[in-house]
ROPAKOL-960139 format. One line per 5 residues: number of its first residue (from 1); for each residue x, y, z of N, C-alpha, C. Coordinates in Angstrom, 2 decimals, decimal comma, m for minus. Example, Ala and Ser with C-alpha at 12.3 -4.5 7.8 and 13.67 -1.06 7.14 Angstrom:
# residues 2
1	13,19/m5,69/7,80/12,30/m4,50/7,80/13,20/m3,30/7,80  12,85/m2,25/7,08/13,67/m1,06/7,14/12,90/0,03/7,87
This chain:
# residues 340
1	m57,70/78,99/62,77/m56,08/78,27/62,39/m56,31/78,51/60,80  m55,07/78,95/60,19/m54,61/79,65/58,88/m55,14/77,98/57,78  m55,91/78,19/56,89/m56,03/77,43/55,83/m54,62/76,65/55,34  m54,85/75,38/55,11/m53,77/74,45/54,66/m53,74/75,16/53,17  m52,52/75,25/52,94/m51,63/75,54/51,56/m52,06/74,60/50,81
6	m52,55/74,86/49,88/m53,07/73,56/48,14/m51,63/73,93/47,43  m51,69/72,66/46,51/m50,99/72,22/45,98/m51,37/73,20/44,49  m52,07/73,78/44,41/m52,27/74,93/43,72/m51,83/76,03/44,01  m51,95/76,31/44,69/m51,15/77,72/45,55/m49,27/77,45/45,15  m49,10/76,02/45,24/m47,67/76,14/45,41/m47,46/76,35/43,08
11	m48,10/75,69/42,82/m48,04/75,38/41,34/m48,30/77,19/40,63  m49,05/77,96/41,07/m49,20/79,10/40,56/m47,95/80,14/41,23  m47,41/79,75/42,51/m46,00/80,53/42,97/m45,08/80,16/42,40  m44,74/78,67/41,86/m43,66/78,07/40,93/m43,87/78,52/39,84  m44,92/78,74/39,23/m45,05/79,26/37,53/m45,24/77,75/36,78
16	m45,73/76,50/37,32/m45,94/75,80/36,85/m47,24/74,97/37,22  m47,47/73,61/36,92/m48,86/73,32/36,63/m48,78/72,16/38,03  m50,25/72,13/38,13/m50,59/71,33/39,49/m49,85/69,89/39,56  m50,19/69,33/38,61/m49,57/68,02/38,12/m47,78/67,75/38,58  m47,28/69,19/38,11/m45,75/68,87/37,76/m45,67/68,89/39,65
21	m46,27/69,48/40,32/m45,73/70,00/42,05/m45,98/68,53/42,49  m47,41/67,60/41,94/m47,10/66,13/42,61/m46,35/65,60/41,87  m45,85/65,55/40,90/m44,62/64,67/40,49/m43,31/64,96/41,69  m43,14/66,38/41,74/m42,05/66,24/42,53/m42,18/65,66/43,95  m43,68/65,76/44,39/m43,32/64,97/45,81/m43,93/63,45/45,93
26	m43,57/62,84/44,82/m44,24/61,36/44,48/m43,07/60,81/44,01  m42,43/59,84/45,11/m41,32/59,05/44,90/m41,28/58,25/43,32  m40,28/58,40/42,48/m40,12/57,69/41,92/m40,44/58,28/40,40  m41,33/59,60/40,52/m42,10/60,20/39,45/m40,96/61,18/38,87  m41,37/61,71/37,44/m39,67/62,31/36,86/m40,09/63,69/36,65
31	m39,29/64,74/37,21/m39,48/66,09/36,89/m38,13/66,59/36,77  m38,48/67,80/36,27/m36,62/68,23/35,79/m36,10/69,02/36,80  m34,74/69,37/36,79/m34,11/70,00/37,90/m34,87/71,23/38,35  m34,75/72,13/37,15/m35,28/73,53/37,12/m36,76/73,28/37,93  m37,53/72,11/37,61/m39,04/72,23/38,05/m38,86/71,87/39,65
36	m38,11/71,26/39,84/m37,96/70,31/41,57/m37,55/71,45/42,42  m36,38/72,72/41,49/m36,23/73,58/42,54/m37,21/74,74/42,49  m37,97/75,05/41,51/m38,72/75,76/41,89/m39,83/75,39/42,35  m40,60/74,30/42,71/m41,63/74,09/43,31/m41,12/73,42/44,86  m40,10/73,38/45,27/m39,02/73,17/46,72/m39,04/74,46/46,90
41	m38,92/75,69/46,19/m38,76/76,88/46,85/m40,17/77,46/46,93  m41,10/77,40/46,26/m42,01/77,92/46,43/m43,16/76,91/47,56  m42,70/75,71/47,93/m43,45/75,10/48,94/m42,92/75,39/50,39  m41,63/75,81/50,44/m40,78/76,28/51,36/m41,33/77,42/51,77  m41,48/78,21/50,93/m41,76/79,99/51,28/m43,46/80,07/51,65
46	m44,40/79,07/51,02/m45,44/78,72/51,42/m45,96/77,95/52,94  m45,17/76,98/53,00/m44,77/76,04/54,08/m46,40/75,20/53,77  m45,58/74,62/52,35/m46,52/73,48/51,98/m46,14/72,31/52,05  m47,22/70,94/52,77/m46,51/69,91/53,21/m47,86/68,91/52,22  m47,21/67,80/51,36/m48,25/66,96/50,84/m49,17/66,73/51,77
51	m50,13/66,20/51,14/m51,02/65,68/51,88/m51,10/63,69/51,41  m50,17/63,02/52,49/m50,22/61,93/51,68/m51,36/60,94/52,20  m52,17/61,07/52,79/m53,66/60,50/52,86/m53,99/60,51/51,80  m54,40/61,86/51,43/m55,55/61,85/50,23/m54,53/61,34/48,91  m53,62/61,37/48,88/m53,03/60,63/47,83/m52,70/59,35/47,51
56	m53,10/58,96/48,91/m53,19/57,51/49,11/m54,53/57,18/48,96  m55,35/57,73/48,91/m56,87/57,34/48,24/m56,76/57,55/46,72  m56,37/58,47/46,19/m56,36/58,90/45,31/m55,27/57,25/44,39  m54,23/57,02/44,45/m53,23/56,35/44,13/m53,68/54,85/44,29  m54,49/54,63/45,79/m54,41/53,01/46,06/m53,20/52,76/46,62
61	m52,09/53,61/47,04/m50,95/53,43/47,84/m50,75/54,15/48,55  m50,65/53,87/49,81/m50,03/54,50/50,72/m48,88/54,95/51,07  m47,69/54,10/50,54/m46,58/54,15/50,34/m45,88/54,31/52,07  m46,71/52,94/52,71/m46,54/52,20/54,31/m46,57/50,92/54,29  m45,30/50,61/54,74/m45,15/48,98/55,24/m45,69/48,83/56,77
66	m46,77/47,92/56,72/m46,56/47,35/58,31/m45,28/46,57/58,34  m44,72/46,38/59,67/m43,69/45,72/60,19/m44,37/45,36/61,87  m44,55/43,94/61,68/m45,20/43,31/62,96/m43,99/42,52/63,61  m43,68/42,48/64,50/m42,58/41,89/65,33/m42,76/41,32/66,81  m42,44/40,22/66,83/m43,00/39,38/68,43/m42,60/40,30/70,04
71	m40,92/41,06/69,79/m40,19/41,33/70,84/m39,38/42,03/70,43  m38,62/43,15/71,02/m37,58/44,01/70,67/m36,19/44,06/71,68  m36,92/43,09/72,47/m35,34/43,10/73,51/m34,17/42,19/73,27  m34,62/41,26/71,97/m33,73/40,66/71,50/m32,68/41,77/70,74  m31,76/41,96/71,13/m30,75/42,34/70,35/m30,83/42,42/69,15
76	m31,17/41,63/67,85/m31,17/41,53/66,57/m31,85/42,35/66,26  m33,41/42,36/66,41/m34,45/43,14/66,13/m34,10/44,36/66,01  m33,86/45,15/66,71/m33,27/47,05/66,65/m32,94/46,70/65,58  m31,55/46,03/65,35/m30,60/46,40/64,54/m31,31/46,26/63,02  m32,07/44,81/62,65/m32,78/44,76/61,53/m33,49/45,82/61,39
81	m34,42/46,05/62,34/m35,53/47,30/62,06/m35,02/49,13/61,45  m34,15/49,02/62,41/m33,09/50,21/61,76/m32,70/49,79/60,31  m31,70/48,80/59,85/m31,73/48,47/58,42/m33,06/48,13/57,25  m33,90/47,82/58,16/m35,15/47,80/57,24/m35,97/48,77/56,82  m36,27/49,90/57,78/m36,43/51,23/57,55/m35,53/52,23/56,86
86	m34,40/51,98/57,01/m33,39/53,00/56,02/m33,96/52,58/54,76  m33,53/51,19/54,76/m33,87/50,87/52,94/m35,23/51,06/52,74  m36,33/51,10/53,37/m37,45/51,22/52,85/m37,58/52,75/52,39  m37,33/53,56/53,24/m37,26/55,12/53,02/m36,34/55,32/51,56  m35,83/55,06/51,88/m34,43/55,05/50,36/m35,87/54,86/48,75
91	m36,77/54,06/49,10/m37,69/53,28/47,99/m38,77/54,18/48,39  m39,14/55,26/49,23/m39,86/56,12/49,12/m40,94/55,52/49,80  m40,89/54,79/50,94/m41,86/53,98/51,71/m41,52/54,49/53,55  m42,11/53,93/54,40/m42,16/54,36/55,63/m42,83/53,17/56,79  m42,18/53,07/57,41/m42,49/51,90/58,34/m43,68/51,98/59,43
96	m44,76/51,21/59,59/m45,57/51,20/60,81/m45,28/50,14/61,62  m44,69/49,95/62,97/m44,57/49,00/63,78/m45,43/48,74/64,41  m45,78/47,31/64,81/m46,69/46,95/65,85/m45,68/45,72/66,79  m45,60/46,10/68,01/m45,09/44,66/68,45/m46,08/43,65/69,19  m46,32/43,16/69,07/m47,28/42,17/69,53/m46,71/40,59/69,95
101	m46,81/39,99/70,93/m46,71/38,96/71,60/m46,86/37,61/70,91  m46,73/36,50/70,52/m46,66/35,69/69,67/m47,78/34,74/69,95  m48,77/35,69/70,11/m50,19/34,60/70,44/m51,32/34,76/69,31  m51,56/33,92/68,57/m52,81/33,80/67,66/m53,34/34,59/67,18  m54,86/35,06/68,60/m55,63/36,18/68,71/m55,13/37,50/68,56
106	m54,02/37,78/69,21/m53,33/39,50/69,42/m53,06/39,58/67,50  m51,73/38,64/67,76/m51,41/38,60/66,11/m52,58/39,60/65,03  m53,52/37,83/64,74/m54,54/38,09/63,98/m55,18/39,72/64,39  m55,48/40,24/65,69/m55,89/41,55/65,93/m55,42/42,95/65,06  m53,72/42,75/65,32/m52,66/43,98/64,68/m53,07/43,60/62,89
111	m53,30/42,29/62,74/m53,56/42,23/61,17/m54,41/42,90/60,45  m55,22/42,44/61,42/m56,81/43,47/60,93/m56,70/45,00/61,15  m55,74/45,17/62,05/m55,01/46,57/61,77/m54,95/47,22/60,96  m53,50/46,59/60,60/m52,86/47,05/59,31/m53,51/46,79/58,09  m54,33/46,21/57,70/m55,53/45,69/57,07/m56,38/47,69/56,65
116	m56,78/48,03/57,83/m57,64/49,29/58,05/m56,70/50,25/57,72  m54,96/50,09/57,70/m54,23/51,09/57,65/m54,05/51,40/56,22  m54,37/50,43/55,54/m54,29/50,63/53,99/m53,24/50,25/53,73  m51,67/49,21/54,31/m50,74/49,35/54,34/m50,43/48,67/52,50  m49,60/49,14/52,23/m48,61/48,52/50,73/m48,44/46,88/51,19
121	m48,06/46,55/51,82/m47,67/45,42/52,13/m47,19/44,81/53,58  m47,04/43,76/54,17/m46,55/43,52/55,51/m45,40/42,54/55,84  m44,33/43,11/56,61/m43,21/42,04/56,86/m43,70/41,94/58,20  m43,34/40,46/58,76/m43,59/40,01/59,84/m42,06/39,44/60,48  m41,45/39,61/61,65/m40,15/39,38/62,14/m40,31/38,22/63,22
126	m40,24/36,97/63,52/m40,64/35,88/64,62/m41,99/36,22/64,91  m42,93/35,89/63,93/m44,55/35,93/64,40/m45,00/35,14/63,71  m45,70/34,43/64,18/m46,28/33,04/63,37/m47,64/33,36/62,66  m48,05/33,20/61,02/m48,98/33,86/60,90/m50,05/32,49/60,48  m51,04/32,54/60,90/m52,25/31,45/60,24/m52,66/31,09/59,15
131	m53,00/30,45/58,48/m53,50/30,16/57,09/m54,18/31,06/56,88  m55,16/31,03/57,99/m56,39/32,46/57,42/m56,29/33,39/57,40  m54,98/34,22/58,14/m54,70/35,53/57,84/m54,01/36,03/56,82  m53,26/34,58/56,13/m52,68/34,96/54,79/m53,62/34,89/53,95  m54,32/33,98/53,76/m55,51/34,15/52,68/m56,48/35,75/53,05
136	m56,32/36,14/53,89/m57,47/37,33/54,20/m56,13/38,48/53,64  m55,25/38,07/53,81/m54,17/39,30/53,20/m53,99/39,56/51,91  m54,10/37,84/51,49/m53,94/37,92/49,74/m55,53/38,47/49,16  m56,75/38,25/49,66/m57,30/38,64/49,67/m57,85/40,15/49,07  m57,17/40,81/50,13/m57,34/41,91/49,97/m55,97/42,57/49,02
141	m55,20/41,97/48,42/m53,88/42,39/47,72/m52,79/42,64/48,41  m52,63/42,29/49,58/m51,46/42,93/50,46/m50,39/41,86/50,91  m49,43/41,91/50,28/m48,39/40,84/50,40/m47,86/41,02/51,62  m47,59/39,61/51,81/m46,48/39,56/53,25/m45,58/38,79/52,96  m44,42/39,44/53,87/m42,86/38,48/53,85/m42,86/38,20/55,18
146	m42,27/36,95/55,32/m41,93/36,89/56,57/m40,34/36,60/57,23  m39,27/37,34/58,13/m38,19/37,64/58,21/m37,98/37,28/59,44  m36,98/36,44/59,09/m36,31/35,28/60,13/m37,03/34,29/60,87  m38,10/34,36/60,19/m39,09/32,83/60,73/m39,48/32,53/59,13  m39,84/31,43/59,08/m40,73/30,80/58,12/m41,43/30,16/58,33
151	m43,04/29,81/57,66/m43,96/29,14/57,75/m44,02/27,52/57,05  m44,61/26,27/57,64/m44,62/25,53/56,82/m45,14/25,45/55,95  m45,08/24,82/54,97/m45,50/25,04/53,37/m44,71/25,92/52,59  m45,61/26,30/51,27/m44,71/27,47/50,64/m45,97/28,56/50,66  m47,01/28,73/51,20/m47,99/29,50/50,85/m47,40/31,13/51,29
156	m46,73/31,47/51,73/m45,96/32,96/52,10/m44,56/33,08/51,93  m44,06/34,00/51,51/m42,82/34,05/51,44/m42,02/34,28/52,70  m40,54/34,14/52,58/m39,82/33,93/54,12/m38,54/34,39/53,53  m37,69/35,09/54,33/m36,71/35,36/54,24/m35,52/35,14/55,62  m35,07/33,89/55,18/m33,85/33,42/57,14/m32,38/33,32/56,67
161	m31,53/33,19/57,51/m30,50/32,79/57,05/m30,65/31,21/57,20  m29,16/30,71/56,50/m29,71/28,82/56,61/m29,38/28,85/58,02  m30,51/28,50/58,74/m30,77/27,62/59,83/m29,91/26,58/60,39  m29,85/25,70/59,25/m29,70/23,92/59,59/m28,56/23,97/59,13  m27,85/24,86/58,17/m26,42/24,67/57,66/m25,60/25,35/59,21
166	m26,29/25,95/59,91/m25,63/27,47/60,65/m25,51/26,54/62,16  m26,49/25,95/62,68/m26,65/25,00/63,55/m25,44/23,41/63,07  m25,40/23,32/62,22/m24,20/22,14/61,66/m22,84/22,40/61,72  m22,41/24,45/61,40/m21,46/24,58/61,53/m21,22/24,81/63,15  m21,82/25,02/64,01/m21,31/25,18/65,66/m21,07/23,20/65,67
171	m21,58/22,43/65,53/m21,47/21,83/66,03/m20,29/21,03/65,42  m20,09/21,01/64,29/m18,75/20,47/63,65/m18,00/21,25/64,04  m17,93/22,59/64,34/m16,66/23,69/64,87/m16,09/23,40/66,26  m17,25/22,53/67,12/m16,88/21,87/68,55/m16,35/21,05/68,56  m16,89/19,92/67,72/m16,18/18,50/68,03/m15,03/18,63/66,97
176	m14,46/19,24/66,17/m13,01/19,39/65,32/m12,11/19,88/66,55  m12,74/20,74/67,65/m11,98/21,36/68,42/m11,47/20,81/69,76  m12,55/19,37/70,01/m12,14/18,90/70,79/m13,14/18,28/71,76  m14,03/19,17/71,66/m15,21/19,05/72,67/m15,98/17,68/72,95  m16,32/17,34/74,06/m17,45/15,84/73,75/m17,94/15,81/74,50
181	m18,65/16,44/75,08/m19,58/16,58/76,16/m20,37/17,89/75,88  m21,21/18,28/74,38/m21,51/19,26/73,77/m23,12/19,29/74,15  m23,46/20,66/74,96/m25,29/20,38/75,06/m25,82/21,47/74,01  m27,05/21,74/74,04/m27,51/22,67/72,90/m28,84/23,13/74,03  m29,12/24,19/73,93/m29,89/25,68/74,66/m30,35/25,98/73,34
186	m31,60/24,94/72,65/m32,52/25,48/71,74/m33,66/27,07/71,58  m33,77/27,61/70,53/m34,83/28,48/70,72/m35,88/27,98/70,94  m37,23/28,45/70,74/m38,40/27,83/70,79/m38,76/27,11/69,79  m38,89/25,76/69,70/m39,26/24,53/68,84/m40,46/24,50/68,32  m41,54/25,88/68,62/m42,74/26,12/67,59/m42,13/26,89/66,64
191	m41,30/27,40/66,90/m40,73/27,89/65,18/m39,76/27,95/64,36  m39,61/28,12/63,18/m38,76/27,15/62,24/m37,38/27,40/62,60  m36,66/29,09/62,92/m36,06/29,15/63,53/m34,72/28,00/64,48  m35,77/28,14/65,47/m35,42/26,97/67,02/m35,29/25,90/65,98  m36,15/25,20/65,49/m36,34/24,03/65,09/m34,94/23,49/63,71
196	m34,85/24,46/63,25/m33,75/24,34/62,15/m32,10/24,40/62,59  m31,82/25,07/63,58/m30,62/25,30/63,72/m30,44/24,04/64,87  m31,73/23,48/65,93/m31,40/22,03/66,39/m31,18/21,12/65,28  m31,82/21,00/64,33/m31,65/19,93/63,28/m30,05/19,97/62,68  m29,64/21,33/62,33/m28,43/21,06/62,45/m27,56/20,58/62,96
201	m27,51/21,16/64,22/m26,80/20,54/65,32/m26,76/18,98/65,47  m27,72/18,55/65,82/m28,34/17,06/65,54/m27,51/16,70/64,29  m28,13/16,85/63,31/m26,87/15,84/61,87/m25,73/16,22/62,22  m25,04/16,71/62,97/m23,18/16,78/62,79/m23,01/16,39/63,42  m23,90/16,04/64,48/m23,64/14,96/65,96/m23,77/13,60/65,56
206	m24,87/13,38/65,06/m24,95/12,03/64,73/m23,98/11,47/63,44  m23,44/12,32/62,44/m22,42/11,98/61,73/m21,41/12,12/62,42  m20,85/12,36/63,45/m19,43/12,23/63,87/m19,86/11,07/65,12  m21,15/10,58/64,91/m21,40/9,58/66,05/m21,20/9,89/67,33  m21,95/10,70/67,44/m21,77/11,70/69,27/m23,44/11,88/69,64
211	m23,93/11,90/70,88/m24,46/12,22/71,56/m24,75/13,71/72,04  m25,78/14,21/71,89/m25,31/15,51/72,60/m25,77/15,25/73,89  m24,73/16,35/75,09/m24,89/16,21/76,39/m26,37/16,18/77,23  m26,83/17,23/76,68/m28,24/17,32/76,74/m28,92/18,58/75,56  m30,14/18,48/75,24/m30,86/19,60/74,54/m31,76/20,08/75,29
216	m32,08/21,42/75,07/m33,07/21,99/76,01/m34,08/23,04/75,10  m35,16/22,86/75,14/m36,15/24,29/74,29/m36,06/25,69/75,52  m35,51/26,16/75,19/m35,45/27,46/76,00/m36,56/28,66/75,89  m37,20/28,64/74,29/m38,36/29,32/73,90/m37,56/30,46/73,76  m36,40/30,80/73,52/m36,24/32,26/73,56/m36,22/33,05/74,17
221	m35,89/32,51/75,38/m35,88/33,62/76,75/m34,80/33,21/77,44  m34,43/34,04/78,37/m32,85/34,51/78,92/m33,31/33,92/80,42  m34,41/34,09/80,65/m34,63/33,28/82,21/m34,79/31,70/82,36  m35,15/31,29/80,95/m35,30/30,01/80,90/m33,79/29,07/80,80  m32,93/30,46/79,67/m31,84/29,42/79,32/m30,77/29,89/80,56
226	m30,81/30,61/81,41/m30,07/30,42/82,36/m30,59/29,76/83,34  m31,93/29,33/83,61/m31,73/28,02/84,56/m31,38/26,80/83,88  m32,21/26,59/82,53/m31,03/25,67/82,08/m29,85/25,21/82,43  m28,94/26,45/82,18/m27,89/26,47/82,68/m27,51/26,20/83,89  m27,99/26,40/84,70/m27,85/25,80/86,46/m28,03/24,55/86,26
231	m29,33/24,28/85,46/m29,48/22,55/85,97/m28,30/21,76/85,11  m27,89/22,39/83,88/m26,50/21,24/83,10/m25,18/21,36/83,92  m25,31/22,34/84,28/m23,56/22,80/84,98/m23,07/22,22/86,56  m24,70/22,22/87,43/m24,61/21,48/88,55/m24,52/20,19/88,34  m25,08/19,04/87,73/m24,96/17,83/87,37/m23,36/17,18/87,76
236	m23,63/16,18/87,80/m22,27/15,29/87,89/m21,14/15,15/86,64  m21,69/15,28/85,87/m20,75/15,78/84,58/m21,55/16,64/83,31  m20,66/18,06/84,27/m21,71/19,40/83,35/m21,46/19,07/81,95  m21,21/19,64/80,80/m20,98/19,69/79,44/m19,67/20,94/79,73  m18,69/20,53/78,59/m17,68/21,46/78,36/m17,44/22,56/77,34
241	m19,31/22,47/76,49/m19,41/23,30/75,80/m20,81/23,28/75,36  m21,26/24,88/75,15/m22,58/24,83/74,98/m23,08/25,46/73,52  m24,43/25,33/72,93/m24,22/25,95/71,82/m25,72/26,94/72,21  m25,81/27,63/72,20/m27,00/28,83/72,25/m28,14/28,82/70,98  m29,09/29,07/71,31/m29,94/29,59/69,86/m29,86/30,49/69,62
246	m29,79/31,53/70,20/m29,59/32,56/69,57/m28,57/33,53/70,85  m28,01/34,62/70,43/m26,95/35,42/71,33/m27,67/36,17/72,55  m28,83/36,33/72,23/m30,21/36,88/73,23/m29,96/35,78/74,51  m29,87/34,69/74,46/m30,04/33,76/75,17/m28,48/33,53/75,80  m27,65/33,62/74,27/m26,35/33,03/75,42/m25,74/34,04/76,26
251	m26,10/35,57/75,91/m25,42/36,45/77,24/m26,17/36,02/78,60  m27,34/35,50/78,40/m27,83/35,15/80,05/m27,15/33,86/80,43  m26,83/33,18/79,45/m26,00/31,62/79,64/m24,30/32,37/80,30  m23,92/33,09/79,71/m22,26/33,43/80,21/m22,35/34,02/81,37  m23,60/34,95/81,76/m23,68/35,64/82,76/m23,93/34,73/84,26
256	m24,54/33,83/83,36/m24,88/32,61/84,82/m23,54/31,71/85,05  m22,71/31,87/83,93/m21,63/30,50/84,20/m20,90/31,22/84,82  m20,55/32,59/84,82/m19,59/33,21/85,20/m19,84/34,33/86,71  m20,84/34,76/86,64/m21,08/35,93/87,74/m22,04/34,83/89,00  m22,89/33,92/88,85/m23,35/33,10/89,54/m22,73/31,75/89,90
261	m22,25/31,29/88,86/m21,62/29,51/89,27/m19,90/30,11/89,45  m19,35/31,04/88,82/m17,96/31,15/89,70/m16,80/30,34/88,18  m17,49/30,21/87,11/m16,50/28,91/86,40/m15,97/30,05/85,66  m15,48/29,46/84,14/m14,27/30,36/83,53/m15,36/29,87/81,97  m14,70/31,07/81,21/m15,42/30,61/79,88/m13,95/31,17/79,22
266	m13,52/30,16/78,20/m14,16/29,13/77,60/m13,20/27,87/78,57  m12,43/28,16/79,39/m11,63/26,99/80,49/m12,50/26,28/80,93  m13,73/26,36/81,23/m14,61/25,13/81,73/m15,68/25,30/80,98  m16,18/25,97/80,30/m17,11/25,54/79,34/m17,24/26,83/78,08  m17,47/26,09/77,28/m17,37/27,12/76,01/m18,87/27,26/75,57
271	m18,79/28,30/75,17/m20,17/29,30/74,59/m19,96/29,20/73,50  m21,27/29,07/72,25/m21,33/29,57/70,84/m22,89/29,85/70,81  m23,21/31,37/69,87/m24,49/31,56/70,40/m24,83/31,91/68,62  m25,74/32,27/68,15/m26,27/32,88/66,78/m26,65/34,12/66,65  m26,27/34,80/65,76/m26,89/36,11/65,43/m25,73/36,96/64,77
276	m24,79/37,14/66,38/m23,73/37,81/65,92/m24,30/39,29/66,04  m24,66/39,75/67,01/m25,29/41,17/67,49/m23,89/41,90/67,70  m24,24/43,57/68,00/m23,25/44,04/68,09/m22,54/43,58/69,53  m23,16/43,60/70,60/m23,00/43,04/71,72/m21,86/42,06/71,89  m22,13/41,11/71,09/m21,16/39,68/71,02/m19,77/40,48/70,22
281	m19,65/41,49/69,85/m17,90/41,78/69,71/m17,40/42,42/70,88  m18,20/42,88/72,11/m17,67/43,22/73,14/m16,53/42,59/74,32  m15,62/43,54/74,54/m14,78/42,62/75,09/m15,12/41,29/76,52  m16,12/42,30/76,87/m17,19/41,41/78,14/m17,39/39,93/78,32  m17,84/40,12/76,73/m18,71/38,74/76,08/m17,55/37,99/75,10
286	m17,10/38,36/74,22/m16,09/37,83/72,95/m16,86/36,59/72,73  m18,32/36,97/72,22/m18,84/35,87/71,75/m18,29/35,08/70,43  m18,31/33,77/70,17/m18,39/32,87/69,33/m19,58/32,53/68,68  m20,19/33,04/67,82/m21,28/32,74/67,17/m21,57/32,71/65,77  m22,69/32,53/65,42/m22,99/32,20/63,88/m23,47/33,70/63,71
291	m22,86/34,21/62,59/m23,35/35,55/61,87/m24,54/35,31/61,06  m25,54/36,43/61,29/m27,00/36,25/60,60/m26,52/37,71/59,59  m26,66/37,00/58,34/m26,31/38,50/56,94/m27,25/39,19/57,24  m27,81/40,44/57,90/m28,56/41,15/58,15/m28,94/41,79/57,26  m28,27/42,32/56,35/m28,08/43,53/55,29/m28,66/42,81/54,07
296	m28,04/41,38/53,54/m28,52/40,55/52,47/m29,99/40,28/52,88  m30,14/39,89/54,45/m31,75/39,48/54,61/m32,69/40,42/54,39  m31,91/41,78/55,00/m32,83/43,04/54,59/m33,27/43,07/53,33  m32,50/43,25/52,59/m32,32/43,46/50,86/m33,52/42,62/50,03  m33,42/41,17/50,60/m34,29/40,32/49,82/m35,35/40,43/50,57
301	m35,44/40,69/51,64/m36,79/40,71/51,95/m37,53/42,01/51,20  m36,95/43,05/51,29/m37,46/44,40/50,51/m37,95/43,86/48,67  m36,76/43,24/48,45/m36,94/42,85/47,10/m38,11/42,45/46,64  m38,39/41,20/47,75/m39,58/40,28/47,54/m40,90/40,82/47,62  m40,86/42,05/48,65/m41,62/42,38/48,86/m42,23/44,13/47,68
306	m41,27/44,48/47,41/m41,55/45,28/46,84/m41,33/44,72/45,17  m41,28/43,51/44,79/m41,76/43,03/43,58/m43,54/42,63/43,55  m43,80/41,95/45,05/m45,48/41,61/44,80/m45,68/42,55/44,90  m45,45/43,87/45,33/m46,48/45,39/45,64/m46,83/45,75/43,99  m45,43/45,64/43,38/m46,01/46,49/41,86/m46,25/45,17/40,92
311	m46,37/43,68/41,41/m47,07/42,75/40,93/m46,28/42,08/39,87  m44,91/42,30/39,89/m43,89/41,86/39,54/m43,62/40,24/39,17  m43,79/39,69/40,51/m43,76/38,66/41,06/m44,52/37,93/41,84  m45,39/37,71/42,00/m46,34/37,44/43,15/m46,75/35,83/43,88  m45,86/35,16/42,97/m45,27/33,94/43,87/m44,60/33,77/44,79
316	m45,40/33,18/45,81/m43,96/33,25/47,11/m43,30/32,32/47,01  m42,09/32,94/47,66/m40,59/32,79/47,42/m39,70/32,51/48,94  m38,88/31,29/49,13/m38,16/31,42/50,21/m36,80/31,31/50,00  m36,14/32,32/50,71/m34,46/32,61/50,63/m34,37/32,12/52,05  m32,86/31,30/51,58/m31,99/31,51/52,93/m30,75/31,80/52,75
321	m30,14/32,84/53,47/m28,62/33,03/53,21/m27,77/32,70/54,33  m26,61/31,90/53,57/m25,89/31,71/54,23/m25,11/32,99/55,30  m24,59/32,09/56,67/m23,46/33,40/57,34/m22,50/32,50/57,93  m21,83/32,79/57,87/m20,16/32,69/58,82/m20,38/32,29/60,23  m19,23/31,27/60,45/m19,42/31,31/62,18/m17,58/32,16/62,13
326	m18,52/32,92/63,52/m17,42/34,10/63,97/m16,81/33,32/65,25  m15,54/33,43/64,83/m14,75/32,17/66,31/m14,32/33,72/67,09  m14,50/33,55/68,39/m13,96/34,51/69,14/m13,57/33,87/70,29  m13,41/34,30/71,64/m13,13/34,04/72,76/m13,64/33,32/73,71  m14,71/33,16/73,47/m15,74/32,16/74,40/m15,59/30,86/74,40
331	m14,72/30,54/72,93/m14,18/28,99/72,44/m12,76/28,76/72,78  m12,36/27,75/72,50/m10,87/27,50/72,07/m10,87/26,69/70,84  m10,03/27,36/70,13/m10,20/26,32/68,93/m9,55/24,89/68,76  m8,72/24,77/69,70/m8,39/23,51/69,95/m7,76/23,11/71,33  m8,61/22,23/72,05/m8,45/21,66/73,73/m7,03/20,84/73,38
336	m6,47/21,82/74,61/m4,61/20,78/74,78/m5,36/19,37/75,40  m4,41/18,80/75,91/m4,72/16,99/76,30/m4,60/17,31/77,78  m4,68/18,18/78,48/m4,89/18,71/79,62/m6,20/18,80/79,98  m6,85/19,63/78,80/m8,52/20,03/78,92/m9,22/18,89/78,54  m8,92/17,85/77,70/m9,76/17,15/77,51/m10,47/15,76/78,57
């Protein structure tokens, strides 16, 4: 096996100092265009690649961000992951992704592994973190930001959409459109997103002096959401509208309503989701839904994380970003007297 090309060899070939080679391959470091051109030309000729692990040992920075996500079958998370990865790469960072069920023991194991990898920071998506893990990461100097999920209290930074406001918008829209028997298939109530969206929905219903047709916790599961739909629609007085806690479940609800039960959307029952994933725009679903502003959420997450990595702002922050209700064909904007 050929010996590994060193930065000293590149420096000699380019006619610059070894430190100049280091600056060229260090994100954010300054070097003149002439130096950059000479170093990269020499590096290409020699087949040189910088040793990132060695640099991490010297600088104490790995330039790696750990991302812990509960699941990727919800279409919102692959989109968010792509945005996070691209935005972090622009800042000279890379993502190390772990998928893990929302189980405290398995999450703890993954978090310990991330600390072993000496990541510079951690982003969690739809994963709950115990206070013990939070304190352990803080002791190691590793900042954490929760994405699309928040923790009770203010000990850990979190970025979410304005979930209470979003749930309230859905209920207000359905009420103003003339729907009378409005049901809610919620996300997991053990999560802040599930609780907050349901709370907003209930607030609007109470304000209108209306009682929900039914409220069922579907745990963000397509199968549970589908069964909840069967149970609701097979009653003597089925709902005329269903607010579903995210698009992932809403698609299962729509498939059950149309394919299995043979009903029409929105004529027999209106469906509203939450997230506005790309699939929601497809003609086969055309789903009315609350849009999570993923670009803004990702940017806020990275801004907080990098400021904490650089010690510019180490205080935990909680950010909620409002998103619009996107009205499509799965709801009627105004019921006719014949359908009321």
